[in-house]
N, C-alpha and C positions, 0 to 999 in steps of 0.2 A: 718681414716676409708676408706676402699676401696669402690669406687662407681662404678656402672655399666655403660657400654657405653650408650650414649644418656641421661645421667642423670647428674645433677649438684646439688651443695649444696648452699643454700642461707643462710641468716643470721639466727642465732639460731640453726644451724646444721641441718635444714630441707632440704631434697633433693627434687628438682623438675626437671622434665625432660624437661620443656620448657625454662628454663633459659639459658642453655648452651648446645650446641651440641658437643658431643665427639664421634668420629667414630671408634669403635672397635679396631682392631689390629694396626691402624695407630697411636694410642695414645702412647707416650713414657713417659708421666708424669701423675701422678694421684693426685687428689686434695682433700683437706679436708677443711671444713669450720671452721673459727676461728675468731669470732667477726666481722662478715661481710667481712672477708678478705679470699680470696682463694689463697693458696700458693702451689707451686709444691713440692712434696717430692723428695729428692735427689735420683738419680739412679746411684750409684757408679758402679753397675754391667755393665751398659751400657757403661760407660767411659772405663772400663777395656776391654770390647769387641772391642770398637772402637780403643783403643790403640793397641790391638793385630793385628787387621786388617790393621791399618795404618802401623804398623811395617813391616808386610808382603809386603804391597804395596811399601813402600820405599825401602826395601831390593830387591824386584823384579825389581823395576825401576833402582836401582843403578847397579845391575848385576843379570840377570836372571839365572846365572850359580852358584850362591852362595849356599853353603851347608846349610846355615841357612834357605833358602827358603822352603825346604820340611817340616822342623819343624814348621816354622811360618804359613805355609799354612794349615797344619793339625790342629794346635792350633786355627787358624781363623775359620775353619769349625766347630770344636767342640764347641768353645765358642759361636759362632753365633747360633748354633743349641740349645744349652742350654738356651741362652737368648731369643730366639724366643719362646721356650716352656714356659718360664717364663712370657713373654708378653701375650700369650694366656690365661694363668692362671689368671693373674692380670686383664684381661678384661672380665673375667667371662666365658671363653670358656674351662671349665674343661675337657670336653670330648675330645677336641683337644689335650690337654696336655696328657691325657691318651693314645692317639694314639702315641704321641712322646715317652712315656714310653714303649709302646708296641714295637716300632721299636728298642729302646735301649736295652731292657732286654729280648726280645723274638726273634725278626727277626734277629738282628745282631749275637747273639750267635748261632742261627740256621744256618745262612749262614757260620759262622766260622767253625762249626762242619761239614757241608757239604763240605766245601773247603778242610778240612783234608782228607775226603774220596776221593774227586776228585783228589787231589795231589797224593795219593797212586795209584789210577787208571792211572793217567797220567804217573807216574814213570814206571809202568809196560809196557805201550805202548811205552815209550821212549826207554826202554831197548830192546824191541823187534825190534824197527826200527833202532836204532843207535848202539846197542851192549853194552856190559858191560864196564863201565869205572866209575871212582870215581865221575866225574861230573854228569853222567847220573843217579846217585842214589839220587841226591839232592832233587828233588821234592817229591820222595817217603819218604825220611827221614823227610822232613818238615811236610808232612801229618801225619806221625806217631807222631811227636812232638806235633802237634795240638791236636790229639786224646788223647795223654798222659796228656795234660793240663786239658782236661775235666774229665779224670779219677781222677786226683789229686784233682780237685775242688770237685768232687762228694765224694771222700774219706774224705776230710776236712769238708764238710758240712753234711756228713751222720752219725751224731751221734758219731763222734770220738773226740768231744771237750775236754773231760776229758783227753784223751791221750796227747793232745797238751798242755793242761794247766799244767799237771804234769811233762812232759818231755820238759824242756826248750830248749835243743839242737835240738830236733825234730822240735819244733816250729820255731826256728831260721833258720833251714834248709829249712822249708817250705817258710818262708819269703824270703830267698835268691832265691829260685826257682821261686816263684811268681813274685818277683821283676825283675828277668831275663826275664821272659815272657813279663812283662809289657814294660820294656825299649827297648828290641829288637823288640817286636811286634809293639810298637809305631813307632820306627824308620823305620821298614819295611813298614808299612802302609803309613807313610809320604813320604818315598822314592818312593813307587809305584804310589801313587796319583800324586805326583809332576812330576814324569817321564812321566806319561801320559799327564799331562798338558803341559809339555815342548815340546812335539811333535807337539802341535797345535799352538805354538807361531809363529806368522808371521815372515818369513825370510826376510832379507834385499834384496834389488834388485841388489846391486853391490858387486861382489866378484872378487878378483884377481886370486885366486887359489881354485881348488876343490881337496880335499885330499880323495883318496880311501884307506881305511884301508884294509890291506891284511888279508888273512885267509889261513888255510891249503889247500894244493893242491891235486888234484885227480891224483894218479899215480905219484906224485912228480913233475908234470909239467903242468897240466891242472887245470883251475879254477873249483871249486865246485859250485853246484847250489846256495849255500849261498853267495859265493863271486861274482857269476854272477849277483845276484840281486843287490849287492852293486854297481857293475860297471854300470849296466843298469840305476840305479837311478842317478848315477853321470853324465852319458851321457845325461839323460833327463834334469838335471839341467844345463849342459853345453849348450845345445841347447836353453834353455829358457833365458840364461844370455844375458843382453844387452851390456856386456863388450866385444868388439871384440878381446881383447888381453888376455882373460881369458885362463888359462892353467890348465891341470889336472896333479896332482902329484900322481903317482902310488907308494904306500908306503908299504914296507914289505921286510924283509931280507930272507935269505935262511935257512930253517930248516935242521936239521941233516938228515932227511929222504926225502929231496926234491932235485931234480936234478937241478932246477933253482930257482932263488929268486921269491918270491911272486910278487914283483914289475915287474919283467920281464914277468911273466905269465899274469898279468893284462895288460901290454903293448901289449903282443901278441894278447890277446883277443880284445883289442881296435882297433888294426890295422886290424885284420882279420874279425871281426864281426860288427864293427861300422864304421862310416864315420869321426871319429875324426882324424885330420891330425897328422902326426908324430911330427911336430914342436910344437904341442900344448900339448905334453906329456913330463913330467919330471919324471925320475926314482929316487926313494929314496930306495936303497936296503940294508941299514945297520941296520934298526930297528928290534927289536926282540919282542917288546911289544907295547901296546897302547900309553904309555907315550912317547916312542921313536919315534913312528910314527909321533906324533905331533911335538916333539922337532926337529928332523932332517928335517921335511918338513918345519917348520918355518924358519930354517936357510937357506934352499934353496930359499924359497920365498923372504926373506929379502935381498938376494943378487941381486934379479931382480927388486923388487918393494919396494919403501920406505913406511913403515907402511902399509903392505898388509892386505887385508881382506880375511879370509879363510872360506870355507864351507867344513866341514869334513863329509864324508858319511860313515855310518856304519849301523848295524842293529838297528831297533827301540828300542829294549830293552837296547842297549848299548850307546844310544845317550847322556843321561844326565851325566853318569859317565865320558864319554869321554870329555864332555864340562867342567867338573870340572878340568880335567887335562889341558885343553886349558886355563882356567882361571888362573891356577897356573903358566903357562908359559907366561901369559900376551899376549895371542894370541887374536887378534880381529876377531870375526866371530861367526858362528853358526854351529849347528849340524843338519844333515838331516838323517832321518831314513828310511830304506827300509823294506819291508814286510818280516816277518819270519814265517816259518811253525808253525801252531798253537800248535801242540804237543810239540814243542821245546821251546816255550816261557817261561813256568814256570821254568824249570830247568836253562835256560840261565839267567833269571831275578834274580833267587836266587843266582847264581854265581856273578852277578853284585853287589847284596846287600852284600854278604860276602866280596867282594873286598873293598867295601866302608867302612864296619865295620873295616876291617884291617887298612884302611887308617886313621880311626878316633879312633883307639884303646885307645889312651890316654884319650879321652873324656869319653868312656865307663868305663875305669878304675877309673876315677874321680867319676863317679856315684856310683861305688861299694865302694870306700873309704868313700863317704858320707853315704851310707847305714850302713857301718861298724861302723862309729862314732855314728850314731843314735841308733844302737842296743846296743852299749856299754853304752850309756847314759841311755837307757831304762831299761837295766838289771843291773844297778849299785846296789850293795847290794844284788843281787840275785844269780848271778853266778860269781861275782868277788868283 
């Protein structure tokens, strides 16, 4: 039998408030009277939540760049939220639990719907400021995808049940679509939240090299505002470093439409606009992508220092994915993000997410194989 806070049960099952003081939401176990004996009920749900949270902490402590961390972080938040709601209910605070339900079933769907509208608006602004390109359509497309999701749910719940019950293939199609929204949406939210958390992780004090990731050049030879912010952030870290021998690696090859390499453009800016000495700058002008920026910079650093520590500087939306490449290369170090124009962040972050999904394509394929097996089992004797 559930008992209220500040109430206890004595022999014979009678409850008295003066025998035992239990204090509201701090109580993790509830008590029943049984022949003058008070025993705690088992709380398996609590152990599950604690297990998930501990798994995240251990994974984070082992390597904060692991791709398991976004998943475990989101699962920790969700399970803790559900269990906290459960605790309030068990302690007699039903109104508080109703507030939890309100957030889950009203506020979050509303925010999701509004985010779809915002992303479409953001896509229009981005196209006006940056011009038409495939990448610049991403935020608008995601906004449309979100609104289509609400349209599908409305259609499914709007008195069309008989259509789905009689048409098995239509029902299976809906399940696949809803499943796709779920797994990719879950992955996106986890990636987004952990990427934000990763930016606030304290950085180490000692680094041997600071890597500046290149970007497209203005007129084929000048740094763009985006690249300038990366360089300025790296110079700031350079001056804060307590290592007198720290060096900056300017990383980036020469594109087909560029007159000089991105590494050379970065070096020119450092020499002309900052007080970083020439002997503190190393050029890496062979890379063509983020992974190569790190790979070639690592090789240069290891020629000069045994087991070097790296600090790679890029835009804030790009830091976590870059850190996963560094982990793959077994590079020691951290990522440091610089500010990005607000209107540019949604589209850029969506690009990061797509690149991560491509990297983990076999995992997503495994989820679809699992769904297919479950559907075949569920429809055995109906469609086959």
